[in-house]
One Martini backbone bead per residue (centre of mass of N, CA, C, O) as a GRO file, in nm:
protein
  214
    1UNK     BB    1   2.073  -0.242   0.905
    2UNK     BB    2   1.773  -0.378   1.045
    3UNK     BB    3   1.445  -0.380   0.927
    4UNK     BB    4   1.091  -0.361   1.018
    5UNK     BB    5   0.801  -0.520   0.834
    6UNK     BB    6   0.496  -0.567   0.907
    7UNK     BB    7   0.225  -0.752   0.826
    8UNK     BB    8  -0.125  -0.728   0.791
    9UNK     BB    9  -0.185  -1.034   0.772
   10UNK     BB   10  -0.143  -1.072   1.095
   11UNK     BB   11  -0.421  -0.927   1.119
   12UNK     BB   12  -0.729  -1.054   1.229
   13UNK     BB   13  -0.846  -0.768   1.294
   14UNK     BB   14  -0.981  -0.586   1.042
   15UNK     BB   15  -1.092  -0.334   1.212
   16UNK     BB   16  -0.768  -0.273   1.324
   17UNK     BB   17  -0.550  -0.179   1.124
   18UNK     BB   18  -0.485   0.113   1.201
   19UNK     BB   19  -0.414   0.069   1.496
   20UNK     BB   20  -0.194  -0.158   1.456
   21UNK     BB   21   0.002  -0.001   1.279
   22UNK     BB   22   0.065   0.222   1.490
   23UNK     BB   23   0.153   0.028   1.719
   24UNK     BB   24   0.398  -0.097   1.567
   25UNK     BB   25   0.559   0.160   1.538
   26UNK     BB   26   0.568   0.233   1.839
   27UNK     BB   27   0.719  -0.054   1.906
   28UNK     BB   28   0.952  -0.045   1.635
   29UNK     BB   29   0.858  -0.034   1.363
   30UNK     BB   30   0.953   0.092   1.047
   31UNK     BB   31   0.711  -0.051   0.890
   32UNK     BB   32   0.448  -0.133   0.657
   33UNK     BB   33   0.295  -0.427   0.511
   34UNK     BB   34   0.152  -0.478   0.183
   35UNK     BB   35  -0.047  -0.757   0.070
   36UNK     BB   36  -0.135  -0.757  -0.272
   37UNK     BB   37  -0.420  -0.957  -0.380
   38UNK     BB   38  -0.596  -1.099  -0.648
   39UNK     BB   39  -0.842  -1.361  -0.776
   40UNK     BB   40  -0.961  -1.561  -0.556
   41UNK     BB   41  -0.715  -1.778  -0.538
   42UNK     BB   42  -0.593  -1.809  -0.808
   43UNK     BB   43  -0.371  -1.935  -1.005
   44UNK     BB   44  -0.043  -1.817  -1.078
   45UNK     BB   45   0.276  -1.708  -1.120
   46UNK     BB   46   0.269  -1.610  -0.808
   47UNK     BB   47   0.035  -1.791  -0.705
   48UNK     BB   48  -0.143  -2.014  -0.538
   49UNK     BB   49  -0.377  -2.199  -0.463
   50UNK     BB   50  -0.566  -2.050  -0.206
   51UNK     BB   51  -0.497  -1.778  -0.178
   52UNK     BB   52  -0.508  -1.475  -0.037
   53UNK     BB   53  -0.752  -1.225  -0.067
   54UNK     BB   54  -0.679  -0.856  -0.031
   55UNK     BB   55  -0.830  -0.637  -0.215
   56UNK     BB   56  -1.071  -0.556   0.008
   57UNK     BB   57  -0.857  -0.453   0.236
   58UNK     BB   58  -0.576  -0.373   0.091
   59UNK     BB   59  -0.620  -0.053   0.031
   60UNK     BB   60  -0.588   0.266  -0.046
   61UNK     BB   61  -0.779   0.363   0.174
   62UNK     BB   62  -0.634   0.232   0.407
   63UNK     BB   63  -0.368   0.371   0.373
   64UNK     BB   64  -0.482   0.661   0.413
   65UNK     BB   65  -0.597   0.610   0.697
   66UNK     BB   66  -0.325   0.555   0.836
   67UNK     BB   67  -0.184   0.815   0.766
   68UNK     BB   68  -0.396   1.014   0.899
   69UNK     BB   69  -0.400   0.888   1.187
   70UNK     BB   70  -0.094   0.921   1.242
   71UNK     BB   71  -0.075   1.225   1.211
   72UNK     BB   72  -0.269   1.291   1.455
   73UNK     BB   73  -0.036   1.136   1.648
   74UNK     BB   74   0.258   1.199   1.541
   75UNK     BB   75   0.303   0.960   1.325
   76UNK     BB   76   0.520   0.774   1.127
   77UNK     BB   77   0.395   0.555   0.844
   78UNK     BB   78   0.549   0.355   0.662
   79UNK     BB   79   0.477   0.208   0.328
   80UNK     BB   80   0.481  -0.113   0.180
   81UNK     BB   81   0.390  -0.228  -0.150
   82UNK     BB   82   0.285  -0.564  -0.245
   83UNK     BB   83   0.231  -0.659  -0.575
   84UNK     BB   84   0.070  -0.971  -0.713
   85UNK     BB   85  -0.032  -0.902  -0.969
   86UNK     BB   86  -0.086  -0.924  -1.305
   87UNK     BB   87   0.016  -0.676  -1.459
   88UNK     BB   88  -0.008  -0.400  -1.332
   89UNK     BB   89  -0.138  -0.104  -1.372
   90UNK     BB   90  -0.079   0.223  -1.353
   91UNK     BB   91  -0.350   0.301  -1.227
   92UNK     BB   92  -0.329   0.111  -0.981
   93UNK     BB   93  -0.060   0.207  -0.865
   94UNK     BB   94  -0.142   0.511  -0.837
   95UNK     BB   95  -0.336   0.473  -0.594
   96UNK     BB   96  -0.115   0.408  -0.386
   97UNK     BB   97   0.050   0.665  -0.423
   98UNK     BB   98  -0.184   0.868  -0.359
   99UNK     BB   99  -0.218   0.739  -0.057
  100UNK     BB  100   0.119   0.715   0.036
  101UNK     BB  101   0.323   0.540  -0.065
  102UNK     BB  102   0.675   0.453  -0.035
  103UNK     BB  103   0.662   0.160  -0.159
  104UNK     BB  104   0.703  -0.037  -0.464
  105UNK     BB  105   0.635  -0.385  -0.529
  106UNK     BB  106   0.703  -0.611  -0.789
  107UNK     BB  107   0.654  -0.899  -0.961
  108UNK     BB  108   0.844  -1.091  -1.151
  109UNK     BB  109   0.624  -1.318  -1.244
  110UNK     BB  110   0.400  -1.101  -1.357
  111UNK     BB  111   0.622  -1.074  -1.610
  112UNK     BB  112   0.690  -1.196  -1.906
  113UNK     BB  113   0.769  -0.904  -1.988
  114UNK     BB  114   1.042  -0.733  -1.877
  115UNK     BB  115   0.996  -0.459  -2.014
  116UNK     BB  116   0.734  -0.399  -1.861
  117UNK     BB  117   0.858  -0.395  -1.584
  118UNK     BB  118   1.051  -0.162  -1.637
  119UNK     BB  119   0.827   0.046  -1.700
  120UNK     BB  120   0.690   0.030  -1.418
  121UNK     BB  121   0.940   0.112  -1.253
  122UNK     BB  122   0.976   0.386  -1.395
  123UNK     BB  123   0.700   0.500  -1.313
  124UNK     BB  124   0.741   0.503  -1.010
  125UNK     BB  125   1.001   0.676  -1.007
  126UNK     BB  126   0.848   0.930  -1.139
  127UNK     BB  127   0.678   0.956  -0.849
  128UNK     BB  128   0.890   0.947  -0.612
  129UNK     BB  129   0.914   0.628  -0.573
  130UNK     BB  130   1.011   0.351  -0.437
  131UNK     BB  131   1.147   0.047  -0.598
  132UNK     BB  132   1.064  -0.309  -0.683
  133UNK     BB  133   1.133  -0.660  -0.643
  134UNK     BB  134   0.973  -0.980  -0.640
  135UNK     BB  135   1.037  -1.324  -0.516
  136UNK     BB  136   1.022  -1.636  -0.544
  137UNK     BB  137   1.168  -1.925  -0.435
  138UNK     BB  138   1.179  -2.045  -0.756
  139UNK     BB  139   1.366  -1.860  -0.882
  140UNK     BB  140   1.567  -1.723  -1.135
  141UNK     BB  141   1.839  -1.561  -1.015
  142UNK     BB  142   2.011  -1.503  -1.276
  143UNK     BB  143   1.791  -1.348  -1.426
  144UNK     BB  144   1.764  -1.129  -1.223
  145UNK     BB  145   2.060  -1.033  -1.235
  146UNK     BB  146   2.047  -0.935  -1.529
  147UNK     BB  147   1.828  -0.726  -1.488
  148UNK     BB  148   1.976  -0.551  -1.283
  149UNK     BB  149   2.228  -0.492  -1.467
  150UNK     BB  150   2.023  -0.351  -1.691
  151UNK     BB  151   1.850  -0.196  -1.423
  152UNK     BB  152   1.979  -0.027  -1.174
  153UNK     BB  153   1.788   0.240  -1.143
  154UNK     BB  154   1.516   0.054  -1.085
  155UNK     BB  155   1.652  -0.069  -0.812
  156UNK     BB  156   1.591  -0.048  -0.456
  157UNK     BB  157   1.447  -0.340  -0.432
  158UNK     BB  158   1.478  -0.686  -0.302
  159UNK     BB  159   1.229  -0.942  -0.270
  160UNK     BB  160   1.265  -1.245  -0.077
  161UNK     BB  161   1.085  -1.513  -0.048
  162UNK     BB  162   1.032  -1.756   0.220
  163UNK     BB  163   0.759  -1.802   0.081
  164UNK     BB  164   0.457  -1.852  -0.048
  165UNK     BB  165   0.232  -1.639  -0.140
  166UNK     BB  166  -0.050  -1.619   0.065
  167UNK     BB  167   0.022  -1.885   0.250
  168UNK     BB  168  -0.054  -2.040   0.521
  169UNK     BB  169   0.161  -2.237   0.734
  170UNK     BB  170   0.455  -2.181   0.666
  171UNK     BB  171   0.785  -2.243   0.620
  172UNK     BB  172   1.098  -2.183   0.583
  173UNK     BB  173   1.293  -2.166   0.280
  174UNK     BB  174   1.624  -2.219   0.291
  175UNK     BB  175   1.732  -2.202  -0.011
  176UNK     BB  176   1.694  -1.881  -0.028
  177UNK     BB  177   1.976  -1.807   0.086
  178UNK     BB  178   2.119  -1.825  -0.181
  179UNK     BB  179   1.979  -1.585  -0.312
  180UNK     BB  180   2.077  -1.377  -0.096
  181UNK     BB  181   2.382  -1.414  -0.148
  182UNK     BB  182   2.370  -1.334  -0.449
  183UNK     BB  183   2.253  -1.047  -0.412
  184UNK     BB  184   2.485  -0.947  -0.226
  185UNK     BB  185   2.716  -1.007  -0.434
  186UNK     BB  186   2.612  -0.827  -0.660
  187UNK     BB  187   2.611  -0.563  -0.501
  188UNK     BB  188   2.915  -0.555  -0.441
  189UNK     BB  189   3.041  -0.605  -0.724
  190UNK     BB  190   2.861  -0.334  -0.849
  191UNK     BB  191   2.772  -0.116  -0.636
  192UNK     BB  192   2.503  -0.150  -0.537
  193UNK     BB  193   2.200  -0.011  -0.346
  194UNK     BB  194   2.011  -0.223  -0.287
  195UNK     BB  195   1.770  -0.363  -0.099
  196UNK     BB  196   1.703  -0.645   0.119
  197UNK     BB  197   1.429  -0.863   0.131
  198UNK     BB  198   1.272  -1.072   0.386
  199UNK     BB  199   0.967  -1.255   0.305
  200UNK     BB  200   0.862  -1.475   0.517
  201UNK     BB  201   0.885  -1.733   0.760
  202UNK     BB  202   0.987  -1.582   1.017
  203UNK     BB  203   1.155  -1.712   1.286
  204UNK     BB  204   1.354  -1.714   1.554
  205UNK     BB  205   1.546  -1.937   1.422
  206UNK     BB  206   1.630  -1.744   1.176
  207UNK     BB  207   1.723  -1.454   1.277
  208UNK     BB  208   1.479  -1.261   1.165
  209UNK     BB  209   1.273  -1.075   1.031
  210UNK     BB  210   1.002  -1.093   0.841
  211UNK     BB  211   1.082  -0.801   0.707
  212UNK     BB  212   1.403  -0.740   0.581
  213UNK     BB  213   1.629  -0.470   0.573
  214UNK     BB  214   1.986  -0.441   0.418
   0.00000   0.00000   0.00000
């Protein structure tokens, strides 16, 4: 089955994030997507120059408020948190976990040392939270494949970006379909159980949800 996880970046009325998140789930969304990035839009290995800084809006406090408000209405709102900061510390990640995050996804490109990435993923898993990695469109997908094969128990989700992170107005970058096919083939070949997310740039003609879990 394909699951839908709308991004709160799509909500222009920032004062109504809590209400809109609950309404989205009531309308049929399977979970809500947090795109978290700081750095005032400065270019990093993850984001391009002038990317949207969401660190003061999509906070652990907002996540907690959504969870608490949804509970009062008798609605479960699963939230997957996509952290795009460079080498986010365990303490920072822990704040989202404590606020009620259901999934934590860390960016592949954010960790020059992939052993550190593995350590962070292990840390998330030890908190009984599902974890995964996110990939830019221009990723070296075979390097990612090698990492997955070496760390299969640490990867519950692989999120392939269909556009460059946190830059509005982009259209879907179709060559990433090759990456998705590779990830699916790798999963089948080794009997891995990770889910594949397609994140961003999905329009009706692409025939998939904006962030789809399969």
